[in-house]
N, C-alpha and C positions, 0 to 999 in steps of 0.2 A: 297655311294649315300645319305643315311640317315644322316650321320654326316655332309656331305657337305650342305645338305638342312637345317640342324639345324643351322650351322654356318651362312649361308646366312640369315636365319630368324633373328638371333641375330643381325647381322649387320644392318638389316633393322630397328630393334627396337632401336638401339643406338641413332639415332637423336631425338627420342621421349623423351629421358631423358637428352639431353643437353639443355643448356639454351640459347634460342634465345633472341636477344635484345628486351627488353620491351615486352616480350611474355606474362607476367602476369600469368604464370602458377603457379609459386611458389612465396613466398614473399622473393625474392632473394635480397641479399645485393649488387649485381652488375647488376641491371636490364638493364643498358645501355652499357654493354660491348658487343661488336660485336663478337659473337662466331660462327655464322652460316651465316653471311652476308645476313640476311633476313631483309626486311623492316618491321616496325611495321604495324600491320593490319590496312588497309585503308589509310596508309600514302604513299606518293610517293617516299620518300627518307629515308635512314638510318641516323637519327640524333636525339639527339647528340650521337656521337660515343666516348665512354670513353675508353682510353687505359690503360694498366696495369702500365704504367709509369706516370699515372694521367694527361696526356695531353688529350685534348678534341677537337674534330672536329664537328662543327655545319654546317649544310647544309640546304639551302632553295631554292626551285625552284620558281623563280620569274623573268621571262625573261623581263617583262615590267617595273620592278622597277628601280629606279635611285639610291637608297641608301638603305642599310640594316645595322642595328646596333644592337648589343646586349646591353640590358639595365639591369643592376643588380648591386645594391650597394654591395651585399654580395660577388659577384665575384670580383668586383673592390677592395674591402677590402682584399680579399684573395690574389690577385695578388700584392698588395702593391705598391711599387714605381718602379716596374720593367719596366714600360713604355709600356706595351703591349696595342696595339690598340684593340678596340672592334668593329671596322668596318669590315664588310664582304667584300670580293673581288668577283667580278663577272666574271664567266667563259664564254667562247664562247657558251657553251650549255645552258646558261640562269640560271645556278646553282650558287648560291652565297655560299661561304665557309668562315669559320673563324676557325683558330686553335689557341688555347690558352693553357697555363699551363707551367709546372705542377702546379696543385692545390692540397692543402691538402685534404685528404679524408673527405668528408662532403656532406651535402645536400644544394643546392643553388637555391633560387628562381630567376627567370629571365623572361624578356619579350623580344620580338623582336620589333624593330621600323623599319617599312617599309614605306619609303616616308612620314615620320612624323606620321604614324598611329601606335599606340602601340597595340600589340596583343600577345596572347599566341603562342607558337611554334606549327605549324600545324603538325609537324612530331613526336612530343613527346607525348606519352600516359601518362606520369607522370605529372599530372596537379593538381593544388590546387584551390579549389573553396571557396571563402570567401564572405563577404558582399561587396566585391569590385569586379571589373572585374577579371576573372581568369588569373593565371600566370602559368608558367611551372616550373618543378623541374629538376635541374641537379643533378644527384647522382653520385659522384665520389667515387669509391670504394677503400678500402685498401686491405690488404692481407686476410681479412676475415670479418665476421660480426662485425659491430661497436656496441657500447653500446646502440644505439637506434634502432638496427635492430632486426628482429624476429630471435632469436637464438633457438637452440634445448633445450629448457627448458620448464617447466610447464608454461602454459599461463592462465592468468585471462580472464574474460569475460567483454565485453563492451556492455551495454544495452542502447538503445535510448528510452527515455520516451517523449511522446507528451502529453501535458496537457493544460488546459485552465487557463489563468491568468486573475484574476479580476483586477490586477494592470494595465496591458497593454491592457486589454480588447481584447484578442485574443488568438489563439493557439500558444504555444511555445514549445521548446524542450530542453532537457538536456541529457547528457550522464553520465552513471555511470559505473565505473570500479570496479569490484570485484576481489579480488586476487585468485590465484589458490587454490583449495581445500576450497573454500568459504563455511563456516559452519554457517548456520542460527541459530544454538544454541549458537553461540558466539556473543560477542559485539565488534565491531571494531571502532577505531577512524576514523574520516571522514575529508577529505581535500576537500574544495570547491576551485576549480581551474578555473580561468577566463582568458579570452584573452584580446587582445588589440583592438585598433580602427580598425573597419572593419573586425574583426575576428568573426567566428562562433564557436559554441562549438566543432564542428567536427575538427577544425584546431588543437586543442591540441592533437587530435588522429593522424591525417594524416601528419601534419607538425611537431608537437611537439613530436610525438611518445611516449606520456606519458604512454600508456599501456605497450609498449615493454620495455621502460625504467624501469618501476616498476617491470615487470616480471623478468628482468635481475638482478635488485638489490635484489629482494627476493631470486632468485636462488643462488646468491652469499652471501646471509645472510648479506646484507649491509643495509637493511631497515626493518622497522616494518610493518607487514601486515596491510593494511588500505583500506578503501573504498575511491575512488576518484570521486567526483561529478563535472561535467563540465557544469555549467549553461550558458545560453546566457546572457551576460552582456551588450548587445546592447539593451538599453531600450528607447533611444531617437535617432532619425536620427542623424548620426554623423555630418552632415553639418547643423544641426539646429542652428540658431544663439544663442540660449540659452542652448546649449548642456551642457556646464560646470555647469551652474546654476541648471539644472534639473536632470542630470544623477544620482548623488549620492543619493539623497533622493528616487528617483524612484527605483533604484537598491536595496537599503536597504529594501524598502517595498516589492519588489519582493522576496528577500531572506526570509524575515520574514513571508510573507503571502502565498507564493507559493512554493518556492524551498525547504526550510528546512522541512516544513510539509509533502511534498510529499516524500522526502527521508526518513524521520523518520517513515513514515507509511509503506514504502515498504522494508526497510532494517534495520537490527539489528545494528544500529550505536549508539555511545555514544551521550547523549543529554545534556552534561554539557560543559561549555566553555573549560575545559582542554582537552576534547575529540574532539574538533572541531578546524580546522585551515582554514584560508582564504589566498589565494595567487593568484597573477596575474602578467601578463607582461604588461609593458607600461601603457595603459589606465587601464588595469586590476590591475596594481600595484597601481594606484591612487585610484581605487575602494577599494583596500585593505586598503589603508591609510584612506580615508575619509568616508568609510563605516565601515570597520573592526575596526579601532581604536576608532570609535564612538559606537561600539557594543561589548564592553567587557563582556556583559552579554551573548553573543553568542560564542565568539572566544577568545582563549588564545594564539594561535600561528599564526604567519604571515610570508608570503614571499613576499617581494616587489622586483620585477624583472624589472630592467631598468626603474625605476620610482622614483619620489621624488617631491620636491617642493622647489623652490629657496626662498620662503617665509615661510618655514616650521616653523620657530620660531613663526610666527603669526597664520598660518592656523591650526597648530597642538598644539596650546598652552595648551588646556585642557589636552590632552594626555601627553605632555611633562612635565607638572607641577603637574601631579597626584602623590601625595606622596607615593601611594601604587602601582605604575605602575609595579615595578619589581616583586611584589607578584602576580599581576593579569596576567602578560604575562609570558608564559613558554619559548617561543622561538620566536625571531624576527630576520629574515634574510633579509638583504639588499644587492643586488648584481647587477652587470652589466658587460658588455663585456670589454675586454682590450682596443680595439680601440674606443669603445663608450665612455669610461671614459676619453679619451684624448680630446674629442670634446665637443661642446656646449651641445649636448644632455645629456652628463653625468653630467652636472652641477647640475641638479635637484637631482640626486642620491647622489652626494657628499654633497649637502646642507642638505639633510635628515640625512645622516650619521653624519655630524658635529653637527646638532641640537640634535640628540640622545646622542652623546658623551658629549656635553656641559651639558646636563641635567641628565647625569649619567643613561640613560636608557640602560639596558643591551641588546646588540644585536651583531650579527655577520655581518661584512661587508666584502664582497669578490669581487674582480675584477679578471676575468679570462675568458678563452675561445677563446682568440685570434680572436675575431670577434667584430661586432658592434651591432647596434640595429636591430637584426634579429634572426631568429629561431636557428641558430647555437649557439648563446649566450644562449638562453632560454633553449634549450635542455641540454647544458653544465651545467648551474646553477642548473637545476632540478636534474640531475644525480649525479654530483660531490659534491654538497653542501646541497641543501635544503632537498630533500627527505631522504638522509641518516641520517640527524640530527633531523628530525621531530619525536617527541615523544620518543627520546632517553632519555630525562630527566625523563620520567614518568615510 
């Protein structure tokens, strides 16, 4: 009787340790796999439902709707030219469904469009919040944790700092990643990593997975231990008519007067250009160019991700024609996604690469990641090229 009771108790405990879809119990690599047929908490349906063959089923209860469509440039890119429709089909029960795939294992941002209204998926607990309206995340799992997932390795810490900025005249925030076994008696090189239009500092953590990427690289001894600072480079309303004219000078002032002084007061980081790097994606890549290249007294390493300038010969003339530029710059990385490079968006990056080549500015140019102007590309560039090569020269 006692053995039977023990076995019964163990059987009752087993469900507690299985992974329910979007249960948010652990930092699972497969949070949208349906293992218990449970709906996410407070959601009416189980969606998205990601299968082991990497096909996906979306569901939405909307009996009064006349049309439902999935909106996602990242998913469309991944599907390629296979002609799959992203229109949902309505059932007699008022539930709309869409089956797509297989997709490669990755994270994909998407919206739903219901009768012309764009919204986040009301059944999906994996959502991203930016300086734009929120969107949902589709997480297609592979056979195990990916390079951007939380693996069983030592983890660094992410600290949020809220501070007053005299530049923007308000309270702002930044995030700081410190590596595992962070030692305040040591001095670390420091990377200032910024986002794109409409991104907040937290997006490099939740969408970019920069902290998990760095944890995994360090565990595999593929990168140099460093402090990563993620400031907010939204310093002018993105729809301001003079955004381009104003943003670069204001962000440079914010770095010099607010961000770098705070970091160097709170953390044991290097204070010389050779110990500082600046990198960013899209708009942040342009900040890297037009602020970083103009601040060689602060930075000696740069990562320009999915950015550039078709008029680089003119706009970057001082940098390109500096006779000592290869002595001042330790590492300059320029990269973009495979699909992105083939389109109009990639022309800016190619123009920058060509200008650097013409003026014999030493740099690394890389195209990879099988994606476009999205987080899949930026995670790939960070993990496979930029972080592993940063400070390897010193």
